[in-house]
MITITI-966359 format. One record per atom (N, C-alpha, C, CB): atom name; x, y, z. Coordinates in nm, 3 decimals, padded with zeros to 5 digits. Glycine has a CB too. Example, Ala and Ser with C-alpha at 12.3 -4.5 7.8 and 13.67 -1.06 7.14 Angstrom:
<atoms>
    a        c1        c2        c3
    N    01.319   -00.569    00.780
   CA    01.230   -00.450    00.780
    C    01.320   -00.330    00.780
   CB    01.131   -00.447    00.905
    N    01.285   -00.225    00.708
   CA    01.367   -00.106    00.714
    C    01.290    00.003    00.787
   CB    01.408   -00.060    00.572
</atoms>
This chain:
<atoms>
    a        c1        c2        c3
    N    10.980   -10.493   -04.387
   CA    10.959   -10.464   -04.512
    C    10.826   -10.382   -04.541
   CB    10.965   -10.584   -04.579
    N    10.842   -10.300   -04.647
   CA    10.723   -10.235   -04.693
    C    10.674   -10.285   -04.822
   CB    10.743   -10.094   -04.703
    N    10.560   -10.340   -04.827
   CA    10.514   -10.389   -04.958
    C    10.407   -10.275   -05.031
   CB    10.437   -10.541   -04.930
    N    10.430   -10.270   -05.150
   CA    10.323   -10.174   -05.220
    C    10.300   -10.231   -05.344
   CB    10.366   -10.020   -05.241
    N    10.166   -10.215   -05.398
   CA    10.149   -10.257   -05.541
    C    10.208   -10.199   -05.634
   CB    10.038   -10.255   -05.581
    N    10.203   -10.243   -05.764
   CA    10.266   -10.169   -05.880
    C    10.231   -10.037   -05.899
   CB    10.238   -10.229   -05.998
    N    10.114   -10.003   -05.889
   CA    10.078   -09.852   -05.879
    C    10.059   -09.784   -05.780
   CB    09.985   -09.823   -05.931
    N    10.107   -09.835   -05.669
   CA    10.083   -09.762   -05.534
    C    09.977   -09.803   -05.445
   CB    10.057   -09.628   -05.557
    N    09.912   -09.898   -05.501
   CA    09.788   -09.940   -05.419
    C    09.822   -10.037   -05.317
   CB    09.676   -10.001   -05.506
    N    09.745   -10.069   -05.236
   CA    09.752   -10.177   -05.124
    C    09.754   -10.299   -05.183
   CB    09.638   -10.176   -05.023
    N    09.821   -10.396   -05.101
   CA    09.832   -10.524   -05.142
    C    09.757   -10.627   -05.015
   CB    09.999   -10.551   -05.170
    N    09.697   -10.744   -05.066
   CA    09.633   -10.810   -04.958
    C    09.728   -10.908   -04.869
   CB    09.518   -10.887   -05.018
    N    09.672   -10.966   -04.785
   CA    09.774   -11.048   -04.694
    C    09.813   -11.163   -04.795
   CB    09.702   -11.113   -04.537
    N    09.744   -11.206   -04.866
   CA    09.770   -11.336   -04.942
    C    09.920   -11.288   -05.034
   CB    09.611   -11.383   -05.057
    N    09.906   -11.187   -05.082
   CA    10.048   -11.147   -05.158
    C    10.158   -11.137   -05.066
   CB    10.043   -11.006   -05.233
    N    10.137   -11.077   -04.950
   CA    10.234   -11.063   -04.842
    C    10.278   -11.207   -04.810
   CB    10.172   -10.987   -04.713
    N    10.204   -11.294   -04.769
   CA    10.230   -11.425   -04.750
    C    10.308   -11.482   -04.862
   CB    10.110   -11.494   -04.729
    N    10.278   -11.474   -04.988
   CA    10.334   -11.531   -05.101
    C    10.485   -11.482   -05.127
   CB    10.243   -11.498   -05.218
    N    10.513   -11.344   -05.089
   CA    10.639   -11.286   -05.089
    C    10.740   -11.335   -04.971
   CB    10.616   -11.139   -05.081
    N    10.666   -11.357   -04.839
   CA    10.721   -11.406   -04.749
    C    10.780   -11.541   -04.762
   CB    10.646   -11.395   -04.664
    N    10.686   -11.647   -04.833
   CA    10.744   -11.753   -04.869
    C    10.838   -11.759   -04.967
   CB    10.667   -11.823   -04.892
    N    10.869   -11.684   -05.034
   CA    10.989   -11.682   -05.159
    C    11.098   -11.627   -05.082
   CB    10.957   -11.577   -05.308
    N    11.078   -11.552   -05.006
   CA    11.186   -11.498   -04.913
    C    11.272   -11.619   -04.852
   CB    11.116   -11.411   -04.791
    N    11.169   -11.689   -04.775
   CA    11.208   -11.804   -04.688
    C    11.276   -11.901   -04.782
   CB    11.081   -11.874   -04.611
    N    11.211   -11.936   -04.903
   CA    11.279   -12.027   -05.004
    C    11.398   -11.981   -05.041
   CB    11.207   -12.048   -05.122
    N    11.430   -11.869   -05.076
   CA    11.572   -11.825   -05.107
    C    11.677   -11.831   -04.990
   CB    11.568   -11.680   -05.156
    N    11.631   -11.787   -04.879
   CA    11.723   -11.815   -04.767
    C    11.758   -11.952   -04.742
   CB    11.671   -11.765   -04.649
    N    11.678   -12.046   -04.773
   CA    11.691   -12.189   -04.745
    C    11.789   -12.239   -04.856
   CB    11.544   -12.267   -04.747
    N    11.773   -12.195   -04.982
   CA    11.838   -12.246   -05.077
    C    11.983   -12.179   -05.057
   CB    11.766   -12.224   -05.212
    N    12.022   -12.067   -05.013
   CA    12.128   -11.998   -04.980
    C    12.194   -12.092   -04.877
   CB    12.092   -11.858   -04.932
    N    12.115   -12.130   -04.771
   CA    12.183   -12.207   -04.669
    C    12.224   -12.352   -04.704
   CB    12.099   -12.210   -04.554
    N    12.131   -12.408   -04.795
   CA    12.154   -12.553   -04.820
    C    12.251   -12.571   -04.955
   CB    12.002   -12.630   -04.842
    N    12.263   -12.481   -05.044
   CA    12.317   -12.482   -05.148
    C    12.412   -12.356   -05.171
   CB    12.221   -12.501   -05.234
    N    12.511   -12.325   -05.085
   CA    12.583   -12.211   -05.104
    C    12.659   -12.200   -05.242
   CB    12.673   -12.202   -04.995
    N    12.707   -12.299   -05.292
   CA    12.791   -12.302   -05.426
    C    12.688   -12.267   -05.520
   CB    12.864   -12.449   -05.466
    N    12.587   -12.355   -05.527
   CA    12.464   -12.309   -05.636
    C    12.423   -12.153   -05.618
   CB    12.312   -12.405   -05.605
    N    12.399   -12.120   -05.492
   CA    12.343   -11.997   -05.493
    C    12.457   -11.887   -05.529
   CB    12.275   -11.974   -05.357
    N    12.562   -11.927   -05.513
   CA    12.674   -11.806   -05.546
    C    12.680   -11.786   -05.692
   CB    12.833   -11.843   -05.494
    N    12.674   -11.925   -05.778
   CA    12.660   -11.920   -05.926
    C    12.539   -11.831   -05.971
   CB    12.642   -12.065   -05.982
    N    12.416   -11.892   -05.897
   CA    12.298   -11.820   -05.931
    C    12.300   -11.663   -05.907
   CB    12.190   -11.880   -05.854
    N    12.347   -11.642   -05.792
   CA    12.371   -11.470   -05.781
    C    12.468   -11.423   -05.872
   CB    12.427   -11.417   -05.635
    N    12.546   -11.465   -05.898
   CA    12.669   -11.407   -05.985
    C    12.596   -11.378   -06.144
   CB    12.819   -11.541   -05.994
    N    12.506   -11.479   -06.173
   CA    12.462   -11.476   -06.326
    C    12.342   -11.372   -06.306
   CB    12.408   -11.642   -06.399
    N    12.284   -11.343   -06.189
   CA    12.188   -11.255   -06.196
    C    12.232   -11.103   -06.177
   CB    12.094   -11.295   -06.103
    N    12.355   -11.097   -06.117
   CA    12.424   -10.985   -06.103
    C    12.490   -10.928   -06.249
   CB    12.528   -11.016   -05.995
    N    12.528   -11.040   -06.333
   CA    12.576   -11.005   -06.447
    C    12.465   -10.968   -06.556
   CB    12.661   -11.110   -06.485
    N    12.344   -10.990   -06.528
   CA    12.230   -10.955   -06.620
    C    12.243   -10.791   -06.618
   CB    12.070   -11.018   -06.562
    N    12.288   -10.728   -06.517
   CA    12.292   -10.572   -06.517
    C    12.417   -10.523   -06.605
   CB    12.307   -10.512   -06.358
    N    12.487   -10.600   -06.633
   CA    12.611   -10.540   -06.713
    C    12.606   -10.566   -06.842
   CB    12.741   -10.587   -06.672
</atoms>
């Protein structure tokens, strides 16, 4: 992945670590609670409609 700050600036290692932790949390949730994850995902996708 490529991480860039909001205005194109560099981001620090702490920010990269927080994003990585968030990705791992979502992956774990998807694996542990597949039905709930599917509902959550559908709700998020419906926000675009």
